N, C-alpha and C positions, 0 to 999 in steps of 0.2 A: 079624430082619425080612426078610433076603434069602431065607430059606426060604419065608416067606409070599409074598413077591414072585414067587418061582419057581413055587410051587404055584398061586397065583392066576393066573399067566401061563398055565400049562397048562390051567386051567379056562377061561380067556378064549379060548384057541385052540379048545378043544373046543366051547364054546357058539357061537362064531362059525362054526365049520365046520358044525355041525349046523344052524344058522340058514341058512347058504348052501345046504345040501342040501335042507332043507325048503322054502326059498324057490324053489329051482330046480324042485322038484316042483310047488309051487303055481303057478309061472309057466307050466309046461307043461300042467297039468291044470286046476285050479280053486283059488280062494283058500283058504288055510288060516289060521285065526286064530292058531294056535300059532306061526306064522312070526313074527308081529309081536312076540309076547312074547319069543321067543328072540332076535330082533334087538335089541330094547330091552335085554334082559338083557346081551347081548354088548357093547352100547355103554356100559352102566353099568360093566361089568367093565373095559373099556378105560380109562375115566375113573378108576376106583379104582386101577388099576395105575399110571396116570400120577401120581396123588397119592402113592402109596407110593414110586414111583421118585423123586419130588421130595423126599420125606422122607429117603430114603437119601442123596441128594445133599447135602441140608442137614446131614445127620449126618456128612458128610465122607467118605462111601464113594465110591470110584472106580468108575465104570461106563464100559465101553468106549463110545467115540463112536458106533460103529455101533449099539450097543444103544439108545442115546438116540434116534438118528435113526429106527430101525425101531420103536421103542417109541412115539414121538410121531406118526409118520405115520398110524396108524389114526384118530387124532382128526381130522386133516385130511381123510382119505378119507371118514369119516362125515359131516363137515360138507359137503363137496362133494356127496356122494350125497343128503343131505337137500335141498340146493338143487335138484338135478336132479329129485328126487321132487316137489318143489313145482311144477315146470313140467309135470308129467304131464297135468294136466287141460287146460291150455292147448294142449298138443300134440295131445291127442285131439280137442279142439274144432276145431283147425285142420285136422286130418286129415279131419274130416267136413264141413269148410266152414262151420262155425258160428262166429259172431262172439263170442257171450257166453252166459252161463248162461240168460238170458231166452229165447233161441232154443231152448235144450234143452227148456224147459217146453212148447214148441209141438210137440215131437216126439211120436209115438205111444209108449205105455208100453214096448213091446218095444224100440224104438230107444233110449229113455232107459236101459233096463236094459243094453243092449249097450254104450252109451257108458260107463256106470259100470263095467261089467266090464272094458272096455278101459283105463280109468284105473287101476283096481286092478291089473290085469295089468302095466301099464307100471311102476307104483310098486313092485310086488313084484320085477320083474326088476332094476330099478336097485338096490334095497336088498339083494337076494340077491347081486348082483355085488359090492356094497360089503362085505358080510359075508365073502365069499370072499377079497377082497383084504386085509381086516383080519386074517383068520386066517393068511394067508400072511405078512403083515408081522410078525405076532406070532411065528410060527414062526421067522422070521429073527432077530427080537429075542432069542429064547431061545437062538439058536445051533443050532437043530435043522434048519435048512435052509441 
């Protein structure tokens, strides 16, 4: 099982690093749907790794404390990033001096599209940064950093 945990850890690092890179490009240029698939795949892999790690612990395997800390921190980082992502719409509304979604409906179509693009850009930036942090934490958990 430790071989699977190690191999899956390497895949988790790669998927999150690629998600971070694609997200950075999407943040700088334009939205890329593939980013969200990569991001969610990376999050699923982190959870799978945590379950496998828990199974190893329950099996009586000794894992270094730092491995446990750096292995579990990606879950917390992803959770906090999702909370920040949820505030993106409100922040973009505030930035434009809008009180609520009803005021958005009163905007011209081009302004509505610009608002949506701003929200997506902000969400992408937050989640790309989280994928980068997750990749780095997983690198450290593997002992490669």
